[in-house]
C-alpha positions as CSV (number, residue, x, y, z in Angstrom):
1,M,16.2,-18.6,15.3
2,R,13.2,-16.4,14.6
3,G,12.6,-14.4,11.5
4,V,11.7,-10.7,10.9
5,N,9.0,-9.7,8.6
6,R,9.1,-6.0,8.6
7,V,8.4,-3.6,5.6
8,V,9.0,0.3,5.5
9,L,7.7,2.2,2.6
10,L,7.6,5.9,1.6
11,G,5.5,6.8,-1.4
12,N,2.5,8.3,-2.9
13,L,-1.1,7.0,-3.0
14,G,-2.3,5.8,-6.5
15,S,-5.9,5.8,-5.5
16,D,-8.4,6.9,-2.8
17,P,-8.9,4.1,-0.2
18,D,-11.3,1.3,-1.1
19,V,-13.0,0.7,2.2
20,R,-15.1,-2.2,3.0
21,K,-17.1,-3.0,6.2
22,L,-16.8,-6.8,7.2
23,K,-18.9,-8.7,9.8
24,E,-18.9,-7.7,13.5
25,N,-17.6,-4.2,13.0
26,L,-14.4,-5.1,11.2
27,K,-13.3,-2.6,8.5
28,V,-10.6,-2.8,6.0
29,A,-9.3,-0.2,3.6
30,K,-7.0,-1.1,0.6
31,V,-4.7,1.4,-1.1
32,S,-2.2,1.4,-3.8
33,L,1.2,2.9,-3.0
34,A,3.8,3.9,-5.6
35,T,7.6,3.9,-4.6
36,S,10.0,5.3,-7.0
37,E,13.8,5.3,-7.4
38,T,15.8,7.2,-9.8
39,Y,19.1,6.2,-11.3
40,R,21.4,6.9,-14.3
41,D,21.7,4.2,-17.0
42,K,24.9,3.3,-18.7
43,E,24.4,6.1,-21.1
44,G,23.9,8.7,-18.1
45,Q,20.3,9.1,-18.8
46,K,18.2,9.6,-15.9
47,Q,15.8,6.6,-15.3
48,T,12.8,6.2,-12.8
49,Q,11.7,2.8,-11.7
50,T,8.3,2.8,-10.0
51,E,7.1,-0.2,-7.8
52,W,3.2,-0.5,-6.8
53,H,2.3,-2.0,-3.5
54,T,-1.2,-3.0,-2.2
55,I,-1.6,-1.8,1.4
56,L,-4.2,-3.1,3.8
57,L,-5.3,-1.1,6.8
58,W,-7.5,-2.7,9.3
59,N,-10.1,-1.2,11.8
60,V,-8.8,2.2,13.3
61,L,-6.2,2.5,10.4
62,A,-9.0,1.9,8.0
63,D,-11.1,4.6,9.6
64,L,-8.2,7.0,9.5
65,A,-7.6,6.2,5.8
66,E,-11.2,6.8,4.9
67,L,-11.2,10.2,6.7
68,Y,-7.8,11.5,5.5
69,L,-6.0,9.7,2.7
70,R,-6.6,10.7,-0.9
71,K,-4.9,9.9,-4.2
72,G,-1.5,11.6,-4.5
73,H,-0.9,12.0,-0.8
74,Q,2.6,11.0,0.4
75,I,2.6,8.4,3.3
76,Y,5.0,6.5,5.4
77,V,3.9,2.9,6.0
78,E,5.2,0.2,8.4
79,G,3.9,-3.2,8.4
80,K,4.4,-6.9,7.4
81,L,4.1,-8.9,4.1
82,R,1.4,-11.3,3.6
83,T,0.9,-13.6,0.8
84,R,-2.5,-15.3,0.0
85,N,-3.7,-17.4,-2.8
86,Y,-7.0,-18.0,-4.6
87,E,-8.4,-19.7,-7.7
88,D,-9.6,-17.4,-10.4
89,S,-12.8,-18.0,-12.6
90,H,-10.7,-20.4,-14.7
91,G,-9.4,-22.5,-12.0
92,V,-6.0,-21.1,-12.1
93,R,-4.3,-20.5,-8.7
94,K,-3.2,-16.9,-8.2
95,Y,-0.9,-15.4,-5.4
96,V,-1.0,-11.9,-4.0
97,T,1.5,-10.4,-1.9
98,E,0.3,-7.4,0.2
99,V,1.6,-5.1,3.0
100,V,-0.5,-5.3,6.2
101,A,0.1,-1.9,7.7
102,D,0.4,-1.4,11.6
103,Q,1.6,2.2,11.4
104,I,0.9,5.0,8.8
105,L,1.9,8.6,8.8
106,L,0.5,11.2,6.2
107,L,3.5,13.2,5.3
108,E,2.1,15.6,2.8
109,K,-1.3,16.6,1.6
110,K,-1.9,17.1,-2.1
111,A,-2.8,20.7,-2.9
112,S,-6.5,21.1,-3.1
113,N,-8.1,23.2,-6.0
């Protein structure tokens, strides 16, 4: 049996894209995406819970992100989860889970001043 690694997110960008050029014409853009859900607690008070996701966009998607995505924009993202690890400056192993996007859709532009 094979597994499925698929992520679908709809949220607002928390930052402008951080775009980096790598060797041999590779480009990657990193953005933070906030997804929020609202619910009522036991006392009936409205509560909002926000999750932050790191989204990686490679090559053509990085080009599109650099041109069109800005903080506050609402986007739809499809991709897969990737977890990587590294050692920090103190030798402690850290784990990071990111979404590697293979589709993005700009849903709403933030009103410009």
